[in-house]
C-alpha positions as CSV (number, residue, x, y, z in Angstrom):
1,M,-6.3,-51.3,5.4
2,K,-9.4,-50.7,7.6
3,I,-10.6,-47.4,8.2
4,D,-11.6,-46.3,11.6
5,P,-15.6,-45.5,11.3
6,K,-14.7,-42.3,13.9
7,T,-12.0,-41.2,11.5
8,D,-13.8,-41.5,8.4
9,M,-17.2,-39.2,9.8
10,L,-14.3,-36.6,11.1
11,W,-12.9,-36.4,7.5
12,K,-16.2,-36.0,6.0
13,T,-17.2,-33.5,8.5
14,Y,-14.4,-31.4,7.6
15,L,-14.7,-31.5,4.0
16,V,-18.2,-30.1,4.3
17,Y,-17.1,-27.4,6.3
18,I,-14.3,-26.4,4.2
19,L,-16.6,-26.3,1.1
20,T,-18.9,-24.3,3.0
21,L,-16.4,-21.8,3.9
22,V,-15.2,-21.6,0.5
23,F,-18.5,-21.0,-0.9
24,G,-19.1,-18.2,1.8
25,V,-15.7,-16.5,0.7
26,A,-16.9,-16.8,-2.7
27,I,-20.4,-14.8,-2.0
28,I,-18.4,-12.1,-0.2
29,V,-15.8,-11.8,-3.0
30,K,-18.8,-11.4,-5.3
31,I,-20.6,-8.6,-3.1
32,V,-17.2,-6.8,-2.4
33,I,-16.8,-6.7,-6.3
34,A,-20.2,-5.9,-6.8
35,Q,-19.9,-3.0,-4.4
36,T,-16.7,-1.5,-5.8
37,K,-17.6,-2.3,-9.5
38,D,-17.7,1.1,-11.5
39,N,-20.8,3.4,-10.8
40,K,-21.6,4.0,-14.6
41,E,-21.6,0.4,-15.4
42,L,-23.9,0.1,-12.2
43,L,-26.3,2.9,-13.6
44,A,-26.6,1.3,-16.8
45,L,-27.4,-2.1,-15.4
46,A,-30.0,-0.5,-13.4
47,E,-31.8,1.1,-16.5
48,Q,-31.8,-2.6,-17.8
49,R,-33.9,-3.7,-14.7
50,E,-37.1,-5.7,-15.7
51,Y,-39.7,-3.4,-14.0
52,R,-40.5,0.2,-13.1
53,V,-43.2,2.5,-12.3
54,R,-44.8,4.7,-15.0
55,T,-46.7,8.1,-14.7
56,L,-49.8,8.3,-16.1
57,E,-50.4,12.2,-17.1
58,A,-53.9,13.5,-16.4
59,S,-55.3,15.8,-18.8
60,R,-56.1,19.2,-17.9
61,G,-59.6,20.5,-17.6
62,N,-61.2,22.7,-20.1
63,I,-62.5,26.5,-19.5
64,F,-65.8,27.3,-20.9
65,S,-67.9,30.7,-21.4
66,S,-71.0,31.2,-19.7
67,D,-73.1,30.1,-22.8
68,G,-70.8,26.9,-23.3
69,Q,-68.0,28.0,-25.9
70,L,-64.4,26.4,-25.3
71,M,-62.2,29.1,-24.1
72,A,-59.3,27.1,-23.1
73,T,-58.6,23.6,-23.6
74,S,-55.5,21.0,-23.8
75,I,-54.5,19.4,-27.1
76,P,-51.7,16.4,-27.6
77,L,-49.2,17.8,-29.9
78,Y,-46.2,15.8,-31.5
79,D,-42.5,15.9,-32.3
80,V,-41.3,13.4,-34.8
81,F,-37.8,12.0,-35.3
82,F,-36.1,9.9,-37.7
83,D,-33.6,7.2,-36.4
84,Y,-31.3,6.6,-39.6
85,K,-29.5,3.7,-37.6
86,T,-32.5,1.8,-37.0
87,V,-34.4,2.0,-40.5
88,D,-33.6,-0.8,-43.2
89,S,-31.0,0.8,-45.9
90,T,-32.4,-1.1,-48.5
91,L,-36.2,-0.1,-47.6
92,L,-34.8,3.6,-47.3
93,A,-33.1,3.6,-50.7
94,D,-36.3,2.1,-52.4
95,N,-38.8,4.2,-51.3
96,I,-37.1,7.6,-50.2
97,D,-38.5,9.3,-53.3
98,S,-42.2,8.4,-52.3
99,L,-41.7,9.4,-48.7
100,C,-40.5,12.7,-49.9
101,R,-43.6,13.2,-52.1
102,Q,-46.0,12.2,-49.1
103,M,-43.9,14.8,-46.6
104,A,-44.7,17.3,-49.3
105,G,-48.4,16.6,-49.4
106,L,-48.5,17.0,-45.9
107,F,-46.2,19.7,-45.2
108,P,-45.9,21.6,-48.3
109,K,-43.4,24.4,-46.8
110,R,-40.9,22.0,-48.6
111,N,-41.4,20.3,-52.1
112,A,-40.2,17.0,-52.6
113,A,-36.8,18.1,-53.9
114,Q,-36.2,19.8,-50.9
115,W,-37.4,17.1,-48.5
116,K,-35.0,14.6,-50.4
117,A,-32.3,17.1,-49.9
118,F,-33.3,17.5,-46.0
119,F,-33.5,13.8,-45.4
120,A,-30.1,13.4,-46.9
121,E,-28.7,15.6,-44.7
122,G,-29.6,13.7,-41.8
123,I,-28.3,10.2,-43.6
124,A,-25.1,11.8,-43.8
125,K,-24.9,12.6,-40.5
126,K,-26.2,9.0,-39.3
127,N,-28.3,11.0,-37.0
128,R,-30.3,8.7,-34.6
129,H,-32.6,11.3,-33.5
130,Y,-32.9,13.6,-36.6
131,K,-35.8,16.3,-36.3
132,I,-38.4,16.2,-39.1
133,A,-41.8,17.5,-37.6
134,L,-42.4,19.6,-34.7
135,N,-45.8,20.2,-33.1
136,I,-47.9,18.3,-35.4
137,T,-51.3,17.4,-34.3
138,Q,-52.6,13.5,-34.1
139,P,-54.5,13.4,-37.2
140,Q,-51.3,14.6,-38.7
141,L,-49.2,12.2,-37.0
142,R,-51.6,9.3,-38.1
143,Q,-51.3,10.1,-41.6
144,M,-47.4,9.8,-41.1
145,E,-47.6,6.5,-39.4
146,K,-49.1,5.3,-42.9
147,F,-46.3,6.7,-45.2
148,V,-44.1,4.6,-46.8
149,I,-41.0,3.6,-44.6
150,F,-42.9,4.7,-41.4
151,K,-45.4,2.5,-41.9
152,E,-42.9,-0.4,-40.8
153,G,-42.8,0.7,-37.2
154,I,-40.0,2.3,-35.0
155,Y,-37.5,-0.6,-35.0
156,K,-37.7,-0.7,-38.9
157,G,-39.0,2.3,-40.1
158,G,-37.2,4.6,-38.1
159,M,-40.2,7.0,-37.2
160,I,-40.0,8.4,-33.4
161,A,-43.0,10.3,-32.2
162,E,-42.7,12.4,-28.6
163,K,-45.9,13.5,-27.1
164,K,-46.3,16.7,-25.3
165,I,-49.5,18.6,-24.3
166,R,-50.1,22.1,-25.6
167,R,-52.8,24.7,-23.8
168,E,-54.6,26.0,-26.7
169,H,-57.2,28.9,-26.9
170,P,-59.7,28.5,-29.6
171,Y,-60.7,32.2,-29.7
172,K,-56.8,33.2,-29.7
173,E,-56.2,36.3,-28.2
174,L,-59.8,37.1,-26.8
175,A,-60.0,37.4,-23.0
176,S,-56.2,35.5,-23.4
177,L,-54.7,37.6,-20.4
178,M,-57.9,36.9,-18.1
179,L,-57.8,32.8,-19.0
180,G,-53.9,33.0,-18.2
181,M,-51.7,30.3,-18.0
182,A,-50.3,27.5,-15.3
183,N,-46.9,26.0,-15.6
184,E,-46.4,23.2,-13.2
185,Q,-42.6,22.8,-13.7
186,K,-41.8,26.3,-13.5
187,G,-44.3,27.2,-10.7
188,Y,-45.7,29.8,-12.8
189,Y,-49.4,30.6,-12.6
190,F,-51.8,33.7,-13.5
191,G,-55.2,34.5,-14.5
192,L,-58.1,32.1,-13.9
193,E,-55.5,29.2,-15.1
194,G,-53.5,30.0,-12.0
195,A,-56.7,31.0,-9.7
196,Y,-58.5,27.6,-10.3
197,N,-55.3,25.3,-10.8
198,D,-56.4,22.9,-8.0
199,Y,-59.5,21.9,-10.2
200,L,-58.1,22.0,-13.6
201,K,-54.9,20.2,-13.0
202,G,-56.4,16.8,-12.2
203,Q,-54.5,14.2,-10.3
204,N,-51.7,11.8,-12.2
205,G,-51.8,8.3,-11.9
206,R,-49.1,5.6,-11.8
207,Q,-48.8,2.1,-13.5
208,L,-46.3,-0.9,-13.0
209,V,-44.9,-2.0,-16.3
210,R,-42.3,-4.8,-17.4
211,R,-39.8,-4.6,-20.2
212,I,-40.3,-6.6,-22.9
213,H,-38.4,-7.3,-26.3
214,H,-36.9,-4.4,-28.1
215,G,-37.1,-2.3,-25.0
216,D,-41.2,-1.8,-25.1
217,W,-42.8,-1.7,-21.8
218,M,-45.8,-3.6,-21.0
219,P,-48.5,-2.9,-18.2
220,V,-48.4,-5.7,-16.0
221,G,-51.3,-5.2,-13.6
222,S,-50.8,-4.2,-10.0
223,E,-52.9,-3.6,-6.9
224,D,-50.6,-0.3,-6.5
225,D,-52.0,1.0,-10.2
226,L,-53.7,4.4,-9.9
227,D,-55.8,5.6,-12.9
228,A,-55.1,9.4,-13.5
229,K,-58.0,11.8,-12.6
230,N,-58.6,14.4,-15.5
231,G,-58.9,18.0,-14.1
232,D,-62.3,19.3,-13.8
233,D,-63.8,21.8,-16.1
234,V,-64.5,25.6,-15.2
235,V,-67.6,27.4,-16.4
236,T,-66.8,31.3,-16.7
237,T,-69.0,34.4,-16.5
238,F,-67.8,35.4,-19.9
239,D,-69.9,35.7,-22.7
240,I,-68.0,35.5,-26.0
241,K,-70.0,38.1,-27.9
242,L,-70.0,40.6,-25.3
243,Q,-66.4,40.0,-24.9
244,D,-65.7,40.4,-28.3
245,I,-67.7,44.0,-28.4
246,V,-66.0,45.2,-25.4
247,E,-62.6,44.2,-26.6
248,T,-62.9,45.8,-30.1
249,A,-64.5,49.2,-28.6
250,L,-61.3,49.3,-26.3
251,N,-58.9,48.7,-29.3
252,N,-60.9,51.2,-31.4
253,T,-60.6,53.9,-28.3
254,L,-56.9,53.5,-27.8
255,T,-56.1,53.4,-31.4
256,T,-58.0,56.6,-31.9
257,N,-56.6,58.7,-29.0
258,K,-52.8,57.3,-29.4
259,A,-53.1,56.1,-26.0
260,E,-51.0,54.1,-23.8
261,Q,-52.8,51.4,-22.4
262,G,-56.4,51.0,-21.0
263,C,-59.0,48.5,-19.9
264,A,-62.8,48.0,-20.4
265,I,-64.9,45.7,-18.1
266,L,-68.7,45.0,-18.4
267,M,-70.5,43.3,-15.4
268,D,-74.1,42.1,-14.8
269,V,-75.7,44.6,-12.4
270,E,-77.5,42.3,-10.3
271,T,-75.2,39.0,-9.9
272,G,-71.7,40.7,-10.2
273,Y,-70.7,38.4,-12.7
274,V,-67.9,39.9,-15.1
275,K,-69.4,39.2,-18.7
276,A,-66.2,40.8,-20.4
277,L,-63.1,42.1,-19.5
278,A,-60.6,43.7,-21.8
279,N,-56.9,44.7,-21.2
280,L,-54.8,46.6,-23.8
281,S,-51.7,47.9,-23.9
282,L,-49.3,49.3,-26.9
283,N,-46.3,47.0,-27.6
284,H,-43.8,49.7,-28.7
285,K,-42.4,47.2,-31.1
286,T,-45.4,46.1,-33.2
287,G,-47.0,49.2,-32.8
288,K,-50.2,47.3,-32.1
289,Y,-52.5,47.1,-28.9
290,E,-51.7,43.6,-27.1
291,E,-52.8,42.1,-23.9
292,L,-49.8,42.4,-21.9
293,Y,-50.6,44.0,-18.3
294,N,-54.0,43.6,-16.3
295,V,-54.9,47.0,-16.2
296,A,-58.1,46.2,-14.6
297,L,-56.9,44.7,-11.4
298,T,-53.4,45.6,-11.0
299,E,-53.4,49.1,-12.3
300,R,-53.6,51.2,-9.2
301,Y,-54.2,54.9,-10.1
302,E,-55.5,58.4,-9.0
303,P,-59.2,58.1,-10.7
304,G,-60.1,61.9,-10.8
305,S,-63.6,62.9,-10.9
306,V,-65.3,59.5,-10.9
307,F,-64.2,59.2,-7.0
308,K,-66.6,62.1,-6.5
309,I,-69.5,59.6,-6.5
310,A,-67.6,57.8,-3.5
311,S,-67.6,61.2,-1.8
312,M,-71.3,61.6,-2.3
313,V,-72.2,58.2,-1.1
314,V,-70.1,59.3,2.1
315,L,-71.9,62.7,2.5
316,L,-75.6,61.3,2.1
317,N,-74.7,58.6,4.8
318,H,-73.4,61.3,6.9
319,K,-76.4,63.8,6.0
320,E,-79.3,62.0,4.6
321,D,-81.5,65.3,4.4
322,M,-79.2,66.7,2.0
323,Q,-80.9,67.2,-1.4
324,L,-80.3,67.6,-4.8
325,T,-81.6,70.9,-4.9
326,D,-79.4,72.5,-1.8
327,L,-77.3,75.3,-3.0
328,V,-73.5,75.3,-2.8
329,N,-71.4,78.6,-2.9
330,I,-68.2,77.8,-4.9
331,G,-67.6,81.2,-5.7
332,T,-66.4,82.7,-9.2
333,G,-62.7,81.9,-9.0
334,P,-60.4,79.4,-7.8
335,I,-60.8,78.5,-3.9
336,K,-58.0,78.5,-1.7
337,F,-57.6,75.2,1.0
338,S,-54.6,76.0,3.3
339,N,-51.6,76.6,0.7
340,R,-53.3,75.0,-2.6
341,T,-55.7,76.5,-4.7
342,M,-58.5,74.5,-6.4
343,K,-60.3,75.3,-9.9
344,D,-63.0,74.0,-12.1
345,D,-62.1,73.0,-15.5
346,H,-65.2,75.2,-16.8
347,S,-67.6,77.8,-15.7
348,F,-71.0,76.9,-15.2
349,A,-72.5,78.5,-11.8
350,K,-74.3,81.8,-12.2
351,G,-73.1,84.1,-9.4
352,G,-70.7,81.1,-8.1
353,I,-73.6,79.4,-6.8
354,C,-75.2,75.9,-7.7
355,T,-76.8,73.0,-6.7
356,V,-75.6,69.8,-5.5
357,Q,-77.2,67.9,-8.4
358,E,-74.9,70.3,-10.8
359,V,-71.8,69.7,-8.6
360,I,-72.0,66.0,-10.0
361,E,-73.4,66.7,-13.4
362,Q,-70.8,69.4,-14.2
363,S,-68.1,67.5,-12.4
364,S,-67.2,70.6,-10.0
365,N,-64.1,69.8,-8.1
366,K,-64.7,73.3,-5.9
367,G,-68.2,72.1,-5.2
368,T,-67.4,68.3,-4.0
369,A,-64.4,69.9,-1.9
370,V,-66.6,72.5,-0.4
371,L,-69.2,69.9,0.6
372,V,-66.6,67.6,1.9
373,T,-64.6,69.8,4.1
374,K,-68.0,71.5,5.5
375,A,-68.9,68.3,6.6
376,F,-65.9,66.5,7.9
377,A,-63.0,69.1,8.1
378,A,-63.3,68.6,12.5
379,H,-63.3,64.8,11.9
380,P,-61.5,63.9,8.6
381,E,-61.5,60.3,10.0
382,K,-65.1,59.9,9.6
383,Y,-64.9,60.6,6.0
384,V,-62.1,58.2,5.4
385,E,-64.0,55.7,7.4
386,G,-66.7,56.2,5.2
387,L,-64.9,55.1,2.1
388,Y,-63.6,52.2,4.1
389,A,-67.1,51.1,4.5
390,L,-67.5,50.8,1.0
391,G,-64.7,48.4,0.9
392,L,-62.3,50.7,-1.2
393,N,-59.4,50.3,0.8
394,K,-59.4,46.5,0.5
395,K,-58.7,43.8,-2.0
396,I,-61.9,42.5,-3.9
397,G,-60.3,39.1,-3.1
398,T,-61.0,37.7,-6.7
399,G,-58.0,35.2,-6.5
400,I,-56.4,36.3,-9.6
401,A,-52.6,36.7,-8.9
402,G,-51.5,40.2,-8.7
403,E,-54.7,42.0,-7.6
404,A,-53.3,45.6,-6.3
405,Q,-53.8,46.8,-2.7
406,P,-55.8,50.2,-2.9
407,V,-54.3,52.7,-0.8
408,I,-56.7,55.4,0.9
409,K,-54.9,57.0,3.9
410,H,-56.1,57.6,7.2
411,P,-55.5,60.8,9.2
412,N,-53.9,58.7,11.5
413,D,-51.2,56.6,9.1
414,K,-47.6,57.5,9.1
415,T,-44.5,56.8,7.4
416,K,-41.9,54.4,8.6
417,D,-39.9,56.7,10.2
418,G,-42.9,58.5,12.0
419,H,-43.9,61.2,9.4
420,K,-47.8,61.7,9.0
421,L,-49.2,61.0,5.7
422,W,-52.0,63.5,6.2
423,S,-51.8,67.1,5.3
424,N,-53.9,70.1,5.4
425,V,-55.2,69.8,1.9
426,S,-55.6,65.8,1.9
427,L,-59.3,65.8,2.8
428,P,-60.5,68.5,-0.4
429,W,-58.2,66.6,-2.7
430,M,-59.1,63.2,-1.8
431,S,-62.8,64.0,-2.2
432,I,-62.2,64.8,-6.1
433,G,-60.0,61.5,-6.5
434,Y,-56.5,62.6,-5.9
435,E,-54.2,61.2,-3.0
436,V,-56.2,58.2,-3.2
437,N,-55.3,54.8,-5.6
438,V,-57.8,52.4,-6.5
439,T,-58.3,50.0,-9.4
440,P,-60.7,50.2,-12.2
441,M,-62.6,46.9,-10.9
442,Q,-63.1,48.8,-7.9
443,L,-64.4,51.7,-9.1
444,L,-67.1,49.6,-11.5
445,M,-67.8,47.5,-8.1
446,L,-69.0,50.8,-6.6
447,Y,-71.1,52.3,-9.7
448,N,-72.7,48.6,-9.9
449,A,-73.9,49.0,-6.3
450,I,-75.9,52.3,-7.3
451,A,-77.4,50.5,-10.3
452,N,-78.4,47.8,-8.1
453,N,-80.1,49.9,-5.7
454,G,-77.4,50.1,-3.0
455,R,-76.4,46.5,-3.0
456,L,-72.7,45.7,-3.4
457,M,-71.8,42.6,-5.2
458,K,-68.4,40.8,-5.3
459,P,-67.3,40.8,-8.9
460,Q,-66.7,37.0,-10.0
461,F,-65.3,35.4,-12.9
462,V,-66.5,31.7,-12.9
463,T,-70.1,30.4,-12.0
464,E,-69.3,26.6,-11.7
465,I,-66.8,23.6,-11.9
466,K,-67.9,20.9,-13.7
467,R,-66.9,17.2,-13.9
468,G,-68.2,15.6,-17.3
469,N,-72.0,16.9,-17.4
470,Q,-72.3,16.9,-13.3
471,T,-71.8,20.1,-11.4
472,I,-69.6,19.6,-8.6
473,E,-69.2,23.3,-7.1
474,K,-71.2,26.6,-7.8
475,F,-70.2,29.9,-7.1
476,D,-73.4,31.9,-6.3
477,P,-73.3,35.7,-6.2
478,I,-71.7,37.0,-3.4
479,V,-73.3,40.2,-1.5
480,L,-70.6,42.3,0.3
481,N,-73.3,44.7,1.5
482,E,-76.9,45.0,1.5
483,H,-77.2,48.8,1.6
484,I,-74.1,51.2,0.9
485,A,-76.6,54.0,1.5
486,S,-80.5,54.1,1.9
487,T,-83.1,53.8,-0.6
488,E,-83.6,57.5,-1.1
489,S,-79.6,58.2,-1.0
490,I,-79.6,55.8,-3.7
491,E,-82.3,57.7,-5.9
492,K,-80.8,60.9,-5.4
493,L,-77.1,59.2,-6.5
494,Q,-78.8,57.8,-9.6
495,T,-80.6,61.0,-10.4
496,M,-77.1,62.6,-10.4
497,L,-75.5,60.0,-12.6
498,E,-78.4,60.3,-15.1
499,G,-77.9,63.8,-15.3
500,V,-74.2,63.8,-16.5
501,A,-75.2,62.4,-19.6
502,I,-78.1,64.5,-20.4
503,R,-77.1,67.9,-18.9
504,G,-73.5,67.4,-17.6
505,T,-70.2,67.0,-18.8
506,A,-71.0,63.7,-21.2
507,R,-74.0,65.3,-22.8
508,R,-72.7,65.8,-25.9
509,Q,-71.2,62.3,-26.0
510,F,-74.6,60.5,-25.4
511,Q,-77.0,62.7,-27.6
512,G,-79.0,60.2,-29.5
513,C,-77.5,57.1,-28.0
514,V,-79.9,54.2,-28.6
515,V,-79.7,53.3,-25.0
516,K,-80.2,55.7,-22.1
517,V,-77.0,55.5,-19.7
518,A,-76.3,57.1,-16.5
519,G,-72.5,57.8,-15.4
520,K,-69.8,59.7,-14.3
521,T,-66.4,61.3,-16.2
522,G,-63.1,61.3,-14.6
523,T,-59.9,63.2,-15.8
524,A,-56.8,63.0,-13.6
525,Q,-53.4,64.1,-14.3
526,Y,-50.8,61.5,-15.1
527,Y,-48.1,61.1,-12.3
528,D,-44.8,60.3,-13.7
529,K,-42.6,58.8,-10.9
530,V,-39.7,61.1,-11.9
531,Q,-41.4,64.5,-13.2
532,G,-44.7,64.0,-11.1
533,Y,-47.6,65.9,-12.0
534,A,-45.7,68.5,-14.2
535,Y,-44.5,66.2,-16.7
536,H,-45.3,66.9,-20.3
537,E,-44.9,64.4,-23.1
538,P,-42.3,65.1,-25.6
539,G,-43.3,66.1,-28.9
540,I,-47.1,67.2,-27.8
541,G,-46.2,69.6,-25.4
542,R,-48.9,69.1,-22.8
543,R,-49.7,67.0,-19.6
544,L,-51.1,63.5,-20.1
545,Y,-54.3,62.3,-18.1
546,N,-55.8,59.2,-17.0
547,T,-59.2,59.3,-18.2
548,T,-62.5,57.1,-16.9
549,F,-66.1,56.7,-17.8
550,V,-67.9,54.7,-15.4
551,G,-71.7,53.9,-15.3
552,Y,-74.7,51.6,-16.2
553,F,-77.3,51.0,-18.6
554,P,-80.2,51.0,-19.5
555,T,-81.2,53.6,-16.7
556,D,-84.7,52.7,-16.4
557,K,-84.1,49.2,-15.2
558,P,-80.2,48.5,-15.4
559,R,-78.8,45.6,-16.7
560,Y,-75.0,46.0,-17.2
561,S,-72.6,48.4,-15.5
562,C,-69.4,49.1,-17.5
563,I,-66.2,51.2,-17.0
564,V,-63.8,52.4,-19.7
565,M,-60.4,53.7,-18.4
566,V,-57.6,55.1,-20.5
567,S,-54.2,55.9,-19.9
568,R,-52.2,58.7,-21.3
569,A,-53.9,59.6,-24.5
570,R,-51.6,61.6,-27.1
571,G,-54.4,62.3,-29.6
572,A,-56.1,65.6,-29.8
573,K,-58.6,65.1,-27.2
574,W,-57.4,64.4,-23.4
575,A,-60.5,64.6,-21.2
576,A,-62.7,61.6,-20.3
577,G,-65.9,63.1,-22.2
578,G,-64.1,63.0,-25.6
579,V,-62.0,59.8,-24.9
580,S,-63.5,57.5,-22.7
581,A,-67.0,58.3,-22.8
582,P,-67.2,57.4,-26.8
583,G,-65.7,54.0,-25.9
584,F,-68.5,53.4,-23.3
585,R,-71.4,54.5,-25.9
586,E,-70.0,52.1,-28.3
587,I,-70.1,49.0,-25.9
588,A,-73.5,50.4,-24.6
589,E,-75.4,50.6,-28.1
590,K,-73.8,47.4,-29.3
591,V,-74.6,45.6,-26.0
592,Y,-78.1,46.9,-26.2
593,A,-78.7,46.0,-29.8
594,T,-77.2,42.5,-29.3
595,R,-78.7,41.4,-25.9
596,I,-81.2,43.8,-24.3
597,G,-82.9,45.2,-27.3
598,I,-83.7,41.7,-28.7
599,Q,-84.9,40.4,-25.6
600,E,-87.4,43.2,-25.2
601,D,-88.5,43.2,-28.8
602,D,-89.3,39.3,-28.5
603,T,-91.9,39.8,-25.5
604,T,-95.0,37.5,-26.1
605,I,-97.9,37.1,-24.4
606,M,-99.8,33.8,-25.2
607,G,-97.6,33.5,-28.2
608,K,-98.6,36.6,-29.7
609,K,-96.5,39.8,-30.0
610,T,-97.1,42.4,-27.4
611,F,-98.9,45.4,-28.8
612,I,-97.1,48.6,-28.1
613,A,-98.6,52.1,-28.6
614,P,-96.9,54.6,-30.8
615,Y,-94.2,56.4,-29.4
616,L,-92.0,59.5,-30.6
617,V,-88.5,59.3,-31.0
618,R,-85.3,60.7,-33.0
619,R,-85.5,59.2,-36.4
620,D,-81.7,58.3,-36.5
621,K,-81.8,56.6,-33.0
622,E,-84.7,54.1,-34.0
623,T,-83.0,53.3,-37.2
624,Q,-79.8,52.5,-35.6
625,Y,-81.5,50.5,-33.0
626,L,-83.3,48.2,-35.3
627,N,-80.5,47.9,-38.0
628,G,-78.2,46.9,-35.1
629,I,-80.8,44.2,-33.8
630,A,-81.4,43.3,-37.9
631,K,-85.0,43.9,-37.4
632,P,-86.8,44.4,-40.6
633,Y,-89.1,47.6,-40.5
634,N,-91.6,50.0,-43.1
635,D,-90.1,53.3,-43.2
636,F,-93.0,55.7,-44.2
637,A,-91.3,58.9,-42.6
638,I,-90.1,61.0,-46.1
639,N,-87.9,63.5,-44.0
640,G,-87.5,64.8,-40.6
641,E,-85.5,64.4,-37.4
642,W,-88.7,63.1,-35.3
643,V,-90.7,60.0,-36.0
644,T,-93.4,57.8,-34.2
645,V,-92.9,54.2,-34.2
646,E,-95.5,51.8,-34.2
647,N,-95.1,48.1,-33.4
648,T,-98.3,46.4,-34.4
649,E,-100.1,43.4,-33.5
650,T,-98.9,41.2,-36.5
651,G,-95.3,42.1,-35.3
652,E,-94.7,44.8,-37.9
653,T,-92.7,47.8,-37.3
654,H,-94.2,51.4,-39.0
655,I,-91.8,54.3,-38.7
656,R,-93.8,57.7,-39.6
657,E,-93.1,61.4,-39.9
658,A,-93.9,63.1,-36.6
659,K,-95.5,66.3,-37.4
660,L,-94.2,68.9,-34.6
661,D,-95.2,72.6,-34.3
662,N,-92.5,74.8,-32.9
663,Q,-95.7,77.1,-31.3
664,V,-97.3,74.0,-29.8
665,V,-96.4,71.9,-26.5
666,P,-95.6,68.4,-27.9
667,N,-96.5,65.2,-26.0
668,V,-93.3,63.6,-24.6
669,V,-95.4,61.0,-22.2
670,G,-93.7,57.7,-23.0
671,M,-90.6,59.2,-24.1
672,D,-87.0,58.3,-23.0
673,I,-86.0,61.1,-20.7
674,T,-83.2,62.0,-22.9
675,D,-84.9,62.3,-26.3
676,A,-87.7,64.2,-24.0
677,V,-85.0,66.9,-22.7
678,Y,-83.4,67.0,-26.4
679,L,-86.7,68.0,-28.2
680,L,-87.9,70.3,-25.3
681,E,-84.6,72.1,-24.9
682,N,-84.5,72.5,-28.7
683,M,-87.7,73.8,-28.6
684,G,-86.9,76.4,-26.1
685,I,-88.4,74.7,-23.3
686,S,-86.6,74.5,-20.2
687,T,-86.8,71.2,-18.4
688,N,-86.5,69.7,-14.8
689,F,-87.6,66.1,-13.5
690,N,-87.7,63.7,-10.8
691,G,-87.9,60.0,-10.6
692,Q,-86.1,57.8,-13.2
693,G,-87.2,56.1,-16.3
694,T,-89.6,57.3,-19.1
695,V,-91.7,60.3,-18.9
696,K,-95.1,59.5,-16.9
697,E,-96.3,62.9,-16.5
698,Q,-95.7,66.5,-18.1
699,S,-96.6,69.8,-16.4
700,L,-97.5,71.6,-19.9
701,H,-100.4,70.1,-21.7
702,A,-99.9,68.9,-25.0
703,G,-101.3,70.8,-27.5
704,D,-101.1,74.3,-25.9
705,T,-99.6,77.0,-27.2
706,L,-96.3,77.3,-26.3
707,K,-95.2,80.5,-24.3
708,P,-91.9,82.2,-24.2
709,N,-89.4,81.1,-21.7
710,S,-91.7,78.0,-20.7
711,I,-90.7,75.5,-18.2
712,M,-91.7,72.0,-17.9
713,H,-91.5,69.7,-15.0
714,L,-91.2,65.9,-16.3
715,T,-92.2,62.8,-13.7
716,L,-90.5,59.9,-14.6
717,A,-91.3,56.4,-13.7
718,K,-89.6,53.0,-14.6
719,K,-91.1,50.8,-17.1
């Protein structure tokens, strides 16, 4: 039968159409099945995909001290697990005893028998992720990888190591609170780790990888790969040796006085760089002092008498012709301001009259309040604005999380409901350090400016950012105010502060100190949120106080400023002179012996030690200084309190007994003013002086017969 060609062609066309339709329907059915398949199964299949992008974690930058010591770094740690289902059973049975001996050698907290029992527990449970070692170092991991069984690799030996990064402080608790912490996952930042996190954290990279046998992933290379950029290093202003001195002194001070908490800060006068900062609080559970709270930057407190120097700055800026010898009538009893009375802690003014110098030296509440109210009673806003000009109403802007906002109220300030914050007694009480709230760091910044001849520096904690050996950013000293007062006023303020340690409220604490200091005591009643100033500590039956000593040293050429603040001392002593001042002295003497004394002693001219003429000094002071700097000396003095010291051209130091006659005027030229005043007043010679530094001239001629009730005027000059 002959087939029509047209019919044959049409049939073939239909056949192709039908087959195409069936194929298309099959594809649609496949898609529908894929779309409706169980979600868990699809997720499992997705995990079996051949490619993925892996995150390459950046290493966090290091933190260094100013002298290059590592203070914070990131180290890799590992958690090690054992997969009992993966390990070959024969291999495990034949070698388990050897493995246990090797584990006992590396981790001796368990002996070999205990390790065997430990492994047996995991075998019985058939655990695929049995925890055998946590937080081990990379060298320890490398050793474990060589052990029997484990050396066979992950798929036969069963050892699984999971890497993690831990931030480590090589000096442990030293400055740990200021170093701080940064936790990216929790968004938790504080201290330098938080303030400089953008530099330290680096930038993670990415890498395209492909799955190969046994589930391993292998980089395949892609133009989208991005290398991780490790974090930059931060170089701080801290000096490890000085930090240790400051922390030790603060701990000693708090322990001796049974205090609740405190802080100590050491600052470079010229730059404002913080060389050491310690914060310690009593952990009532352990009974130890620990870094729990950043007292220096976040503790806003009423500072008491150390604030009087701020009042003096404002007074001198208001009336520059005010002299230290000007007389102030403070009366012989309490003074009433509006509805409140003010008194001094001790009587010192004969007939109720004292000088401006004595107001600060003797820390007179009445004298300060009288001077301030007389100058600003009509316009108290000018006093407050004078404080504002010193920056005491603003945050310093250190970048450290938690820095407190100071509170210095203005006469125009009101509460939220419209009531005035200012009262009739605000001016006199603010002048002596009450009704104001500042941080210890702000107080130190002010005193540092006085030491720095009026130049107000911003406290800083970091000097540079480094990427490898390259400096990518520097933080130079920042001047906030070139002149907080005139040159003449600054000299008056310096003389006031020197007098505190020579004749004033800190005289006893600094007698015989190896370095001359200037500063101010401050004792303020502790304010309890419930009972107010009337709070009495149970068990000791008296009020609690916040005590502060803040100042600088050496006074002839200031190098360091320092503050020691102690809160709620419960020991026998409660005032700043007996609580905070000794801590300041310990810091000053050790820093002098460690840094300043050595530098001065090592001065050379043309490779030869400078010859220094013999000078008079207290024996215990000189030997303490020489022992502190570990300098050998020849002591030819048999006895006696006073000696002469000679540094010979050959570099030897000779100590000889000084022959003093109580009936003859001594030669005190060249002496430290502290020693000169101590010697003269013990001989019955009254003293007064002007200038700063060591004695340049004396009004009574050396060698003359000493007359009763003699007065010697001393002219000082900086070296």
